[in-house]
VEXGU-284995 format. One record per residue: residue number from 0; residue in three letters; y, z, x of N, C-alpha, C in turn. Coordinates in steps of 0.2 Angstrom, whole numbers. Layout:
BEGIN
> num  residuo  n.py  n.pz  n.px  ca.py  ca.pz  ca.px  c.py  c.pz  c.px
> NUM  ALA  Y  Z  X  Y  Z  X  Y  Z  X .
...
This chain:
BEGIN
> num  residuo  n.py  n.pz  n.px  ca.py  ca.pz  ca.px  c.py  c.pz  c.px
> 0  MET  552  204  -1137  551  199  -1143  546  202  -1148 .
> 1  SER  547  202  -1154  542  204  -1159  536  200  -1159 .
> 2  HIS  530  202  -1160  524  199  -1161  519  203  -1164 .
> 3  TRP  513  200  -1166  507  204  -1169  501  202  -1165 .
> 4  ASN  496  207  -1167  489  205  -1164  485  210  -1168 .
> 5  TYR  478  209  -1167  473  213  -1170  472  219  -1166 .
> 6  ARG  471  225  -1170  470  231  -1166  465  235  -1171 .
> 7  VAL  461  240  -1167  457  244  -1171  461  250  -1173 .
> 8  LEU  461  251  -1180  465  257  -1183  460  262  -1185 .
> 9  LYS  462  269  -1184  458  274  -1187  463  278  -1192 .
> 10  LYS  460  280  -1198  463  283  -1203  459  289  -1205 .
> 11  LYS  462  295  -1205  459  301  -1207  461  303  -1214 .
> 12  TRP  457  301  -1219  459  302  -1226  459  309  -1228 .
> 13  ASN  454  313  -1225  454  320  -1227  449  323  -1222 .
> 14  GLU  448  329  -1222  445  333  -1217  437  331  -1217 .
> 15  ASN  434  327  -1221  428  325  -1221  427  318  -1221 .
> 16  PHE  432  314  -1221  431  307  -1221  436  303  -1216 .
> 17  THR  434  299  -1212  438  295  -1207  435  289  -1207 .
> 18  SER  440  283  -1207  438  277  -1207  441  273  -1201 .
> 19  PHE  438  267  -1199  441  263  -1195  441  256  -1197 .
> 20  ALA  446  252  -1195  447  245  -1198  450  241  -1193 .
> 21  LEU  449  235  -1193  451  229  -1189  457  227  -1192 .
> 22  CYS  463  228  -1190  470  226  -1194  475  222  -1190 .
> 23  GLU  479  218  -1193  484  215  -1190  490  220  -1189 .
> 24  VAL  492  221  -1183  497  225  -1181  504  222  -1179 .
> 25  TYR  509  223  -1181  516  220  -1180  520  224  -1176 .
> 26  TYR  524  222  -1171  527  225  -1166  535  223  -1166 .
> 27  ASP  539  228  -1164  546  226  -1164  548  223  -1157 .
> 28  ASN  554  222  -1155  556  219  -1149  555  223  -1143 .
> 29  GLU  554  229  -1144  552  234  -1138  545  235  -1137 .
> 30  GLY  540  232  -1142  533  232  -1141  530  238  -1145 .
> 31  LYS  534  241  -1149  532  247  -1152  529  245  -1159 .
> 32  PRO  522  247  -1161  519  245  -1167  523  248  -1173 .
> 33  THR  525  244  -1177  530  245  -1183  526  244  -1190 .
> 34  ALA  522  240  -1190  519  239  -1197  512  236  -1196 .
> 35  TRP  508  237  -1201  501  235  -1201  498  233  -1208 .
> 36  ILE  493  229  -1208  490  227  -1214  483  230  -1215 .
> 37  TRP  481  235  -1219  475  239  -1219  470  235  -1222 .
> 38  GLU  470  232  -1227  464  229  -1231  464  221  -1231 .
> 39  LYS  466  218  -1225  465  211  -1225  459  209  -1222 .
> 40  ASN  456  204  -1225  450  201  -1222  452  196  -1216 .
> 41  VAL  451  199  -1210  454  196  -1204  449  189  -1202 .
> 42  MET  443  189  -1206  439  183  -1204  441  177  -1210 .
> 43  ASN  447  178  -1213  449  173  -1217  454  169  -1215 .
> 44  THR  454  162  -1214  459  158  -1212  459  151  -1214 .
> 45  TYR  463  147  -1213  464  140  -1216  459  135  -1214 .
> 46  ASP  457  135  -1208  452  130  -1206  446  133  -1201 .
> 47  TYR  442  129  -1200  436  131  -1196  438  133  -1189 .
> 48  GLU  442  128  -1185  444  130  -1179  448  137  -1178 .
> 49  GLY  452  138  -1183  456  144  -1184  452  150  -1184 .
> 50  LEU  446  149  -1188  441  155  -1188  438  156  -1182 .
> 51  LYS  436  151  -1178  433  151  -1171  438  155  -1166 .
> 52  SER  444  153  -1167  449  156  -1162  451  163  -1164 .
> 53  ASN  450  165  -1170  451  172  -1172  446  177  -1169 .
> 54  ILE  440  174  -1168  435  178  -1164  438  180  -1158 .
> 55  ASP  441  176  -1154  444  178  -1148  449  184  -1148 .
> 56  TYR  454  183  -1153  458  188  -1154  455  195  -1156 .
> 57  ILE  450  194  -1160  447  200  -1163  443  204  -1157 .
> 58  ARG  440  200  -1152  437  203  -1146  442  207  -1142 .
> 59  GLU  448  204  -1142  454  207  -1138  455  214  -1141 .
> 60  ALA  455  215  -1147  457  221  -1150  452  227  -1147 .
> 61  PHE  446  226  -1146  442  231  -1143  443  233  -1136 .
> 62  ASP  447  229  -1133  449  230  -1126  456  235  -1125 .
> 63  LYS  459  236  -1131  465  240  -1132  463  247  -1134 .
> 64  PRO  468  252  -1133  466  258  -1136  467  258  -1144 .
> 65  THR  463  262  -1147  463  263  -1154  470  265  -1156 .
> 66  LEU  472  263  -1162  479  266  -1165  477  270  -1171 .
> 67  GLU  480  276  -1171  479  281  -1177  484  281  -1182 .
> 68  ILE  483  280  -1188  489  280  -1193  490  288  -1194 .
> 69  MET  497  289  -1193  499  296  -1193  503  298  -1200 .
> 70  GLY  503  304  -1202  507  306  -1207  505  303  -1213 .
> 71  ASP  509  301  -1218  508  298  -1224  508  290  -1223 .
> 72  ASP  504  288  -1219  505  281  -1217  512  279  -1214 .
> 73  GLU  514  283  -1210  521  283  -1208  522  279  -1201 .
> 74  TYR  517  280  -1197  518  277  -1190  511  277  -1186 .
> 75  LEU  511  273  -1181  504  273  -1177  505  276  -1170 .
> 76  VAL  500  279  -1167  500  281  -1161  493  279  -1157 .
> 77  GLU  494  278  -1151  487  276  -1147  483  282  -1145 .
> 78  ILE  477  282  -1147  472  287  -1145  467  284  -1141 .
> 79  PRO  463  288  -1137  458  286  -1133  452  282  -1137 .
> 80  SER  450  276  -1136  445  273  -1140  439  277  -1140 .
> 81  GLU  435  277  -1145  429  281  -1146  423  278  -1144 .
């Protein structure tokens, strides 16, 4: 079943600059990450309770391996968390 969650993503922009972001990642029916939103403010939601529950989902992202954006923003691979 397709689903989404928050994950830590790593992007190497060039030899001198790498950045990390907390992003929404979307998965296909086999559980493979297929899409992500790089510049969304994950602490923005429709109501107060939703904002509080987002904190739990965000915490879970740090318990999973980091995903690195590969190629020209083509795909994601799991890497050891730093």
